[in-house]
N, C-alpha and C positions, 0 to 999 in steps of 0.2 A: 421302157418297154414300148411306149407309144410315141408317135411323132406329134408335132404341134397340132395338126388338124384333128388327129384322133383324140388328143387330150381335150381340145376345145369341144368336140362333139360330145364326149362323155360328160363334160362339165354341164353342157346344156341339157343333156338327158337327166342328170342329177337335179338340176334346177326345176325341171318339169316334174320329176317325181316328188320333190319337196312341196311344190304347189299343189299337187294332187293330194298329198298328205294334209295340207292346210284345209282343203275342201272337206275331207272326211272328218277332220277334227271339228270343224265348224258344224258339220251335220250332227256329230255326236252331241254338241251343245244344244242344237235345235231339238234333238230327240229327248234330251233330258228335260228341256222346257216343256215340250209337248206332253210328256208323261207325268210332269208335276203340275199340269193344268195352268201353265203360263202361256196362254195363246198369243198375246201381243208380242211377247219376247220371242216366241217361236217364229212369228212372221218376220220380225226384224232379222233374226238369224238366217231365215230362209233367203232373204234378199242378199245377205252376205255370202251365202253359199253360191248363189248365181254369179256374183261378181268374181269370186275366187275361181269358179269353173271357167269363166271367160278368160281370166288371166292364165289358167292352165293351158287353154287352147292356144293362146298367143305364144307361150313358151314352147309348145309342141311345134308350132310353125317355124320358130327360130331353129329348133333342133333339126327339123326336116330339111330346111334350107341349107344348113351347114353340112348335113350328111350328104346332100345331093351334090355338093361341090367336090366330092371325091375322097372324103375321109374313109378309111378302111377299104379292104378288098370288097368287090361286089357281093360275094357270098355273105360276109359279115354285115354288109350294109342292109341287106334284106332282113336279116334277123333283128338288127337294131331298129329298123323302121317299124317292124311288126311289134316290137317291144314298146316303142314309143306310143303307137296306136292303142295297144292294150292298156297301158298306163292311163291313157286318156279315157278309155272306156270306164275305168274305175270312177273317174270324176263325173262322167256322163250319167252313170247309173245312180250316183249319189245325188246329182241334181234332179234326176227323174223321181226318185223316191221322196225327195224334198217336196216336189210339186204335188205328189200324191198325198202326202201328209197334210199339206196346207190347203188342199181342196176337200179335206174331210173334217171340217169344223163340226158337223153334226155328230160324227163318230167321237170326236173329242168331247163333245157335250155329254154324250151317253156315258163315256168312260168316267167323266167327272161325276155325273149323277150317281153312277153305280158304286163309285168309291172303292171300298174294300174288295168288292167282287172282282174288280179288274186289277187289283194290286199285283197279282202274280204275272199277269200279262204285261203290265207296264214295266215291272222289274226285269222281266225276260227281254223285252225290247231294248231296254237300256243296256243290258249285258251284251246283246248282239251288237249294239252300237260300239261298245267298248272293244269288243273283239274285232270289229271291222277296222277300228283305228289301229289296234295292235298288228293286224295283218298288213296294213299299209305302212306302218312304221318299219316293220321288218323288210318290206319290199323296198322302201326308200333307202334303208341302210344297205341292202344288197346292191342296189344301183350305185350308191356312193363307193362301196368297197371294190367295185369293178376296177377302179383306178389304182388301187394299191394292194389289195389282198384278195385273190380269187377264192381262197379257201373260206375266208370270212363271208364273201359274197354268196358262196354256195350254202353255207350254214344258215345265213339269214333268209335266203330264198326258200330253204326247206322249213324254216320256222313259220313262214306264211301258211304252208299246208297244214301245219299242226293247229294253228289258230283258226284256220278255216274249218277244220274238222270240229273244233269246239263249238264254233258258231252253228254248224249244221246240227249238232246235238241239241243245242238250246232251241234252235228253230223247230226241230221236230217235236220237242216237248211242248213248245208254245202252241203249235198247231193242234196237238192232241188236247191241250187244256182249253183252247178256244172252242173246239167243237164239243167238248164236254159241257161247256157253258152255253151251248146253243139255245137251250130252252129258256135261259134267263136273259138272253140278248136277242134283239130283233134280227131277222135274216140279213138286212142290209148292213147292219153294224158288223155282223160276223164276216160277211164277204169283204167289207172294206178293211177290217183288221187283218184278214188273211192276206190281202194285197200289200198292206203295209209291212207285215212280218216278212213276206217273201221278198219285198223290195229291199229291206234292210239286209237280208241275207245275200242279195245279189252283190253287195259291195265286197264282201269277203270272197264270194265266188269269182268275181272279176279279178280281184287281187291274186287269187290262186292261179288263174289263167296266166297272168303276167309273170308269176314266179316260175311257171313251167317254161315260158319263153326264155326267161333269164337263165335257167338251167341249160337249155339247149344252146344258148349263146356261149355260156361258160365252157361247155364241152367242146364247142367249135374252136374257141380261142385257145384252148389248152393243147390242141392237136399240133 
């Protein structure tokens, strides 16, 4: 179906999506460490997130250079470039929420001190991290399937939306729980936890945006 240039370009896009998935998986490890009161481990994992995000940037650059050399028709080229950029946005927001979490040691200390009172919040954040990983796993699978099975690519792209909806529901519930506990937590902790929760949700949101671009690309390629 594809020429040599096109196959190479899609291979590089796949490699980029796989690296983005590594970023998100590493972040999920960090989040588990943070929520189980392992601050030093979370800091180490945070540095690993940054390294992986840089590697994802490098893979995006290789993809863009190859795409610019004339693979695909111009109309498809624009869609692919936007998809690559949106995939990178997933890694970017993951690194951003990583920085947010690691600049909130005071919030971590409050959560640790309160223990059981913050158990529901911590469990919910971990679940959002899991769903973020599931979103990006489906996204990477969809990108991979572009080279051999467009029906599977579409199925996986739609799976991203389902997982993102689950994440939204968990996020909404957590925000409600957070503000119900407002009297037991100081205002700064509440605000910072609100930022962290929304930041975790941004990972799934950005993955869903990428899945929308994938579906547009699929519709174009099938014409």
